[in-house]
Every structure is written in structure tokens, then in C-alpha cells.
C-alpha positions in Angstrom: -0.8 3.4 15.1 -3.0 2.8 12.0 -1.9 1.2 8.8 -3.9 2.4 5.8 -3.7 1.1 2.2 -4.7 3.8 -0.2 -5.8 2.5 -3.6 -7.3 3.9 -6.8 -9.5 1.8 -8.9 -12.9 0.4 -9.3 -14.8 -2.2 -7.2 -12.6 -5.2 -6.7 -13.7 -8.7 -7.5 -14.8 -10.8 -4.6 -11.7 -13.0 -4.7 -9.5 -10.0 -4.0 -11.4 -9.2 -0.8 -11.5 -12.8 0.3 -7.7 -13.1 -0.2 -7.0 -9.7 1.4 -9.2 -10.6 4.4 -7.4 -14.0 4.8 -4.3 -12.1 5.8 -5.8 -9.0 7.4 -7.9 -11.1 9.7 -4.8 -12.9 11.0 -3.2 -9.7 12.1 -3.6 -8.5 15.6 -6.2 -5.8 16.1 -3.6 -3.0 16.4 -2.1 -3.9 13.0 -5.3 -4.3 11.0 -5.0 -2.6 7.6 -7.7 0.0 6.8 -8.5 0.2 3.1 -9.2 3.6 1.6 -10.4 3.1 -1.9 -10.8 6.1 -4.2 -12.3 6.0 -7.7 -9.8 6.0 -10.5 -10.2 9.0 -12.8 -12.0 7.9 -15.9 -10.1 7.7 -19.1 -13.3 8.5 -21.0 -12.9 12.2 -20.2 -10.3 12.7 -22.9 -7.6 13.5 -20.4 -3.9 12.8 -20.9 -2.1 10.4 -18.7 -0.4 13.3 -16.9 -3.8 15.0 -16.3 -5.2 11.8 -14.9 -2.2 11.3 -12.6 -2.6 14.9 -11.3 -6.3 14.4 -10.5 -5.6 11.1 -8.8 -2.9 12.8 -6.8 -5.5 15.3 -5.6 -7.7 12.4 -4.4 -4.8 10.8 -2.6 -3.7 14.1 -1.0 -7.1 14.5 0.6 -6.5 11.2 2.5 -3.1 12.1 3.9 -2.3 13.6 7.3 0.8 15.6 7.8 2.0 13.5 10.7 1.7 10.2 8.9 4.5 8.2 7.3 3.7 7.9 3.6 5.0 5.0 1.6 4.5 5.1 -2.2 4.6 1.9 -4.1 6.4 2.4 -7.4 8.4 0.3 -9.8 11.5 2.5 -9.2 11.3 2.3 -5.4 13.5 0.4 -3.1 13.3 -3.4 -3.6 12.0 -4.7 -0.3 12.7 -8.1 1.3 10.5 -9.6 3.9 13.1 -8.8 6.6 13.1 -5.2 5.5 9.3 -5.0 5.9 9.6 -6.7 9.3 12.1 -4.0 10.4 9.8 -1.3 9.2 6.8 -2.8 11.0 8.8 -3.0 14.2 9.8 0.7 13.9 6.2 1.7 13.1 5.0 -0.1 16.3 7.7 1.5 18.4 7.0 5.0 17.1 3.2 4.6 17.0 3.1 6.7 13.8 0.2 6.2 11.4 1.3 4.7 8.1 -0.2 5.2 4.6 0.8 2.7 1.9 -0.1 4.3 -1.4 -0.9 2.4 -4.6 -1.3 4.4 -7.7 -3.8 4.0 -10.6 -3.2 2.1 -13.8 -0.6 4.6 -14.9 1.3 4.9 -11.6 1.6 7.8 -9.2 2.1 11.4 -10.0 5.5 12.8 -9.2 4.0 15.0 -6.5 3.0 11.9 -4.5 6.4 10.4 -5.0 8.0 13.6 -3.7 5.9 13.8 -0.6 6.4 10.1 0.3 9.0 9.6 2.9 9.7 6.1 1.4 9.2 4.5 -2.0 9.0 0.8 -2.2 9.0 -1.6 -5.1 7.2 -4.9 -4.5 8.9 -6.7 -7.4 10.5 -6.2 -10.8 7.4 -7.9 -12.1 4.2 -5.9 -13.0 1.1 -6.9 -11.0 -2.5 -6.1 -11.5 -3.8 -3.7 -8.9 -6.0 -6.5 -7.4 -3.0 -8.5 -6.5 -1.1 -5.6 -4.9 -3.8 -5.3 -2.2 -3.3 -9.0 -1.4 0.5 -8.9 -1.6 0.7 -6.0 0.8 -1.6 -7.7 3.3 0.3 -11.0 3.0 3.7 -9.3 3.5 2.5 -7.3 6.5 1.2 -10.6 8.0 4.5 -12.3 7.1 6.5 -9.5 8.7 4.3 -9.7 11.9 4.9 -13.5 12.0 8.6 -13.0 11.6 8.7 -10.5 14.5 6.5 -12.8 16.6 8.6 -15.9 15.9 5.5 -17.5 14.4 6.4 -20.5 12.1 4.5 -18.9 9.1 7.7 -17.4 7.8 10.5 -19.7 6.9 13.9 -18.8 5.6 
């Protein structure tokens, strides 16, 4: 089983990588998150938002395997609680299936990606910068692992 975080964007500031690695390094080897960063489509090309999203979807599709579980992060997705993420993580480990967590560009994900995703999650009703999403996903997966392992990191 591999967990991949697919992101669109430009080089992240150092603090993002430090924060992400703080949680990713705490995960056991078999749960380490692999980052697959793709360049965001430039707005300078005179493309419409719809055209940008289609081009970004093409970049994302190249990273997906047909036998993987694809989870799109979208503001209209299912609101996830930590216990929900822990249940999902437990299932992924039992099934041994590769998981892709997909973060869209600045304008979100194209409808084609939302349709192919088996699950769509919302991290919050709040809007976060893309840099924070990478950290939030890592922290929530670490928290979910801690919950499943009866580690005291997660408190209810």
C-alpha cells in the first residue's frame, strides 16, 4: 500500500516542507506519504479557468493508476472527522490498495477528476491555502494512525 498526495502548484516555501515532514516522519514506513507535485498551469497563457482545470486534470490523470483508490479534496466533498479518516486508513491497510489524495489547483479540480474519484472529501468549510492542505493531510493521517495505535497524540 502506498499513499500519494497529488498536488498542483509551484515550489512550496521551506516552512511547508518542514511542517509536512514533521508528521510524515512520525508515520511508520508503510504509511509514509509520497508527494507528487505537478506544476500548475500558468494563468499567463490567456486561458479560461475551465481550460486551466482541464489541463490540470490531464496532468493529474497521468499520475493515476486504474487500481488505486482516488480521493479528491473538494469544498463540496464529505466533511471528514478524524475518526472517519482513521476508519479509512484502517480499511486501506487491510485492503493493501494504493491511495491517491488529490489536491486541485487554485481554482479547484476539473469535474472529470471529481467523477473518477471514488471518494470526495472536504477538509473544512474554511478555505485554506494550498501550502496548508499538504500539512493538514499529513497531520490528519498521523493523527488517524495514532488513534488506531492507541497512541496518546489524539485526544477526544
